[in-house]
Each structure stands twice: as C-alpha cells, then as structure tokens.
N, C-alpha and C positions, 0 to 999 in steps of 0.2 A: 504494500500500500504506500502510495506517495505520502511522505510526512506532512505535506501541506493539507492533505485531505483527512488527516487524523482528526477524530472528534474527541474533545476533552470534556470531562465532567467538571463540575464546580469544585469538587474535592481536589482533583488533579491540578486545576488552575491555582487554587489556594496554596497548595504545596509549592508549586513553581514560583509563585509571586511572594511567598513567605508571609502570608496574611491569613485571616480567617475566611471560612466559607461565607459568613455573614457579610464580610466586606465585598466579596465577589458578587453576591446577590445584590448588594447595594449598587455596585458598579453596573451590573446588568440593568437594574431598574432606574439608572440615571440619578441616583441619590448621593453621589460623591461629588462634593463641591470642587470645581476646577478640573473635572475629568469628564470627557465625553462618555455617553453610555456604551457599554460593551455589548455589541450585537451577539445575540444568542438564538439558538434553535429551541423552540418550545416543543417538548415531547411530554404531553400530560403535565405533571407538576415538575418534571425535570427540566433543567436548562443545560444545553450542550453548546460548545463553542468549537468551531473548526480551528485547527492550529494556525492556519494562514490568517484567519480573522483576528485571533489573539495577537499574533506578531504585528500585524498592521496597526491594531489598536494601541499596542505598547509604543510603537514608533510614533504614531500620531500624537499621543499624549506626551511623549518625551520631547517632541519638537515644541509643543505648546509651552511646556514648563522650562525649556531651555532658552527662553528669550533673553534672560540676563547673561551677560558675558562676564567671564572671570578674567581679571587682568592677569596675564601670564607673568608679569613682573613681581606679583605678590607671591611670596614664598610661605608655605604652610609649615610652621614650626610646632608640630604636635608633641 
C-alpha cells in the first residue's frame, strides 16, 4: 500500500503528534485556536485521516505559525 494512502486512527495520530486523542478530536472539529481544522473521514463515530492529508495539514499549519523570523545572529545560550 502506498504510504500516502495509509489511513490513520485518532489514536495513531495522537501518538505521532505527542498529544492526547482529545486534542486531535478538537483539531478535527476546528476547536484549536490558530490551527486550521484537520480534515477527516467520518466512519460512524470514528474519525480517520489519510497520511497524505495529515502531512499536508502539518505543513500548512507550520507555515502559518512560522511567520516570525528568528534573527540568525542571536545565539541561544541554554
């Protein structure tokens, strides 16, 4: 199976994104401020997301959040 056609469960997405299933459901339902809704396939009560859709959604939201530029001359001294 083509990895882009792989279908992911909410649990699998939550593990990958290192967050709770509740947070993924909120993203699907458009309830996370500053983040576009995560498109999902509705199968009864289940929500499934194609791998390609998840990757596209992550890139789109990363671009939105990356509007601020970091000055390369500033060094981080942790």
